[in-house]
C-alpha positions as CSV (number, residue, x, y, z in Angstrom):
1,M,73.4,121.4,66.1
2,T,70.5,119.0,65.7
3,T,68.1,121.9,65.0
4,I,70.4,123.2,62.3
5,I,70.6,119.8,60.7
6,K,66.8,119.4,60.9
7,R,66.1,122.7,59.4
8,G,68.7,122.2,56.6
9,A,67.1,118.8,55.8
10,F,63.6,120.3,55.5
11,L,65.0,123.1,53.4
12,G,66.5,120.7,51.1
13,L,63.1,118.7,50.9
14,F,61.4,122.2,50.2
15,V,63.8,122.8,47.3
16,V,63.2,119.3,45.9
17,T,59.5,119.8,46.1
18,L,59.7,123.0,44.0
19,V,61.8,121.5,41.5
20,T,59.4,118.5,41.2
21,I,56.5,120.9,40.8
22,W,58.3,122.8,38.1
23,V,59.6,119.7,36.2
24,H,56.6,117.3,36.5
25,E,53.5,119.3,37.5
26,R,53.6,122.2,35.2
27,Y,50.8,120.6,33.1
28,V,48.4,122.0,35.8
29,L,48.8,125.4,34.3
30,Q,48.3,124.1,30.8
31,P,44.6,123.3,30.2
32,H,45.3,121.6,26.9
33,N,48.0,119.2,28.1
34,P,47.4,115.6,27.2
35,Q,47.7,114.6,30.9
36,W,44.3,116.1,31.6
37,A,42.6,113.5,29.3
38,H,44.3,110.7,31.3
39,F,42.9,112.1,34.6
40,Q,39.4,112.8,33.1
41,P,37.7,109.6,34.2
42,F,38.6,110.0,38.0
43,R,39.3,113.8,38.2
44,W,36.7,114.3,40.9
45,W,38.5,111.8,43.0
46,L,41.8,113.1,42.1
47,L,41.2,116.8,43.0
48,P,40.4,116.1,46.8
49,H,43.3,113.6,46.9
50,V,45.8,116.2,45.6
51,A,44.4,119.0,47.8
52,T,44.5,117.0,51.0
53,G,47.9,115.5,50.0
54,V,49.4,118.9,49.5
55,L,48.0,120.0,52.8
56,A,49.6,117.0,54.5
57,L,52.9,117.6,52.7
58,G,53.1,121.3,53.8
59,L,52.0,120.7,57.5
60,G,54.1,117.6,58.0
61,P,57.5,119.3,58.8
62,L,55.9,121.3,61.5
63,Q,55.1,118.0,63.4
64,F,59.0,117.7,63.9
65,S,59.5,121.2,65.2
66,N,60.7,121.1,68.9
67,T,60.4,124.8,68.9
68,L,56.7,124.8,68.0
69,R,56.0,122.0,70.4
70,R,57.6,123.9,73.3
71,W,56.2,127.4,72.3
72,N,52.6,126.3,71.9
73,P,51.7,122.6,72.5
74,K,48.0,123.3,71.6
75,V,48.9,124.7,68.1
76,H,51.2,121.6,67.7
77,R,48.3,119.3,68.5
78,W,45.8,121.0,66.3
79,L,48.3,121.1,63.4
80,G,48.9,117.4,64.0
81,R,45.1,116.7,63.8
82,V,44.8,118.6,60.6
83,Y,47.8,116.7,59.1
84,A,46.3,113.4,60.2
85,V,42.9,114.0,58.8
86,A,44.3,115.4,55.5
87,A,46.8,112.3,55.2
88,L,43.9,109.8,56.0
89,I,41.6,111.3,53.5
90,S,44.3,111.5,50.8
91,S,45.4,108.0,51.3
92,L,42.0,106.6,51.1
93,L,41.3,108.4,47.9
94,A,44.6,107.2,46.6
95,L,43.7,103.6,47.4
96,Y,40.4,104.0,45.7
97,I,41.9,105.5,42.6
98,V,44.5,102.8,42.4
99,L,42.1,99.9,42.9
100,V,39.5,101.1,40.5
101,Y,41.4,103.2,37.8
102,E,45.0,102.0,37.8
103,I,46.2,99.2,35.5
104,P,46.4,95.8,37.2
105,N,50.2,95.6,37.1
106,N,50.5,98.7,39.3
107,R,47.9,97.9,41.8
108,W,50.0,95.9,44.2
109,V,52.9,98.4,44.8
110,M,50.7,101.6,44.6
111,G,47.9,100.0,46.7
112,V,50.4,98.9,49.4
113,M,51.9,102.4,49.5
114,A,48.5,103.9,49.9
115,G,47.4,101.4,52.5
116,L,50.6,101.9,54.5
117,W,50.2,105.6,54.3
118,F,46.8,105.4,55.9
119,L,47.9,102.8,58.6
120,T,51.0,104.7,59.7
121,T,49.0,107.9,60.0
122,A,46.3,106.1,62.0
123,C,49.0,104.6,64.3
124,A,50.6,108.1,64.8
125,W,47.3,109.5,65.9
126,I,46.3,106.6,68.2
127,S,49.7,106.6,69.9
128,A,49.3,110.4,70.4
129,L,45.9,109.8,72.0
130,K,47.5,107.2,74.2
131,R,50.3,109.7,75.1
132,D,53.0,107.2,73.9
133,F,55.1,109.9,72.4
134,I,58.0,107.7,71.4
135,Q,55.8,105.5,69.3
136,H,54.0,108.7,68.1
137,K,57.3,110.2,66.8
138,L,58.1,106.9,65.0
139,W,54.8,106.6,63.3
140,V,54.7,110.3,62.3
141,G,58.0,109.8,60.7
142,R,56.9,106.8,58.8
143,S,53.6,108.5,57.8
144,Y,55.4,111.6,56.5
145,G,58.0,109.5,54.7
146,L,55.0,108.0,52.8
147,T,53.5,111.4,52.2
148,F,56.8,112.6,50.7
149,T,56.7,109.7,48.2
150,F,54.5,112.0,46.1
151,V,57.6,114.1,45.5
152,A,60.2,111.3,45.5
153,T,58.4,109.2,42.8
154,R,58.5,112.2,40.5
155,F,61.8,113.9,41.3
156,L,64.0,110.8,41.2
157,P,62.8,109.5,37.7
158,D,62.6,113.0,36.2
159,V,65.7,114.7,37.6
160,V,68.2,112.1,39.1
161,W,67.5,109.0,36.7
162,P,65.7,110.1,33.6
163,G,64.6,107.4,31.2
164,M,63.8,104.9,34.0
165,D,61.8,101.9,32.6
166,Y,58.7,100.2,34.1
167,Y,60.7,97.8,36.2
168,G,62.8,100.6,37.5
169,Y,59.7,102.5,38.5
170,T,58.4,99.5,40.4
171,A,61.6,98.9,42.2
172,L,61.7,102.6,43.1
173,Y,58.3,102.5,44.6
174,W,59.2,99.4,46.8
175,M,62.4,101.0,47.8
176,L,60.7,104.2,49.0
177,I,58.2,102.1,51.0
178,I,61.0,100.4,52.8
179,I,62.9,103.5,53.4
180,S,59.8,105.3,54.8
181,L,59.2,102.5,57.3
182,I,62.8,102.0,58.6
183,L,64.4,105.5,58.3
184,P,62.6,107.0,61.4
185,D,63.8,104.2,63.6
186,L,67.4,104.8,62.3
187,I,67.2,108.5,62.9
188,I,65.8,108.3,66.4
189,G,68.2,105.3,67.2
190,L,71.2,107.3,66.0
191,A,70.1,110.4,67.9
192,G,70.5,108.6,71.1
193,F,73.8,106.9,70.2
194,R,76.9,108.5,71.8
195,P,80.1,106.8,70.6
196,F,82.2,108.7,73.2
197,R,80.7,108.9,76.7
198,P,82.4,110.7,79.5
199,R,84.1,108.2,81.9
200,I,82.7,108.1,85.3
201,D,85.2,106.8,87.9
């Protein structure tokens, strides 16, 4: 049952990602779109940021696959290393772009998001090296939550709440940061919660 729920959840995230790409990122296929002029000053920092971010976004769900972990632990570990390297590079590039090119009003929330993305990914890797797999699972969940903010910060304003103003965007960013940090604890905590346990006499 847990496996079905997990696969359903990731299928839903995949559909949301496809909708986001279609609604928000179609300009990539339009060379004369005005968006390209905005990205021009930092395009050579943006391209590797996006490439490694997309790699992390695609590989992240495999880190939660119990089937893959049991079937081939070595593949699980190597995919985890690739995910971690991709997320670390992408988060550092995001932090640089935010601090150098973003308007001052946005630097706090976007900088905190990028910095926490780097920190949670590093903690996930360190806890795996220490073989502290409970902490590893928590930190990977936090890291991937922050990875998925690439999709959530586009899907929610464009599809769910169109017309959101600047203050709404800022509140959304902070909300997603908080959710990314606490949701893994809630999921793992609830997974071990059994409201009705068999009585032992």
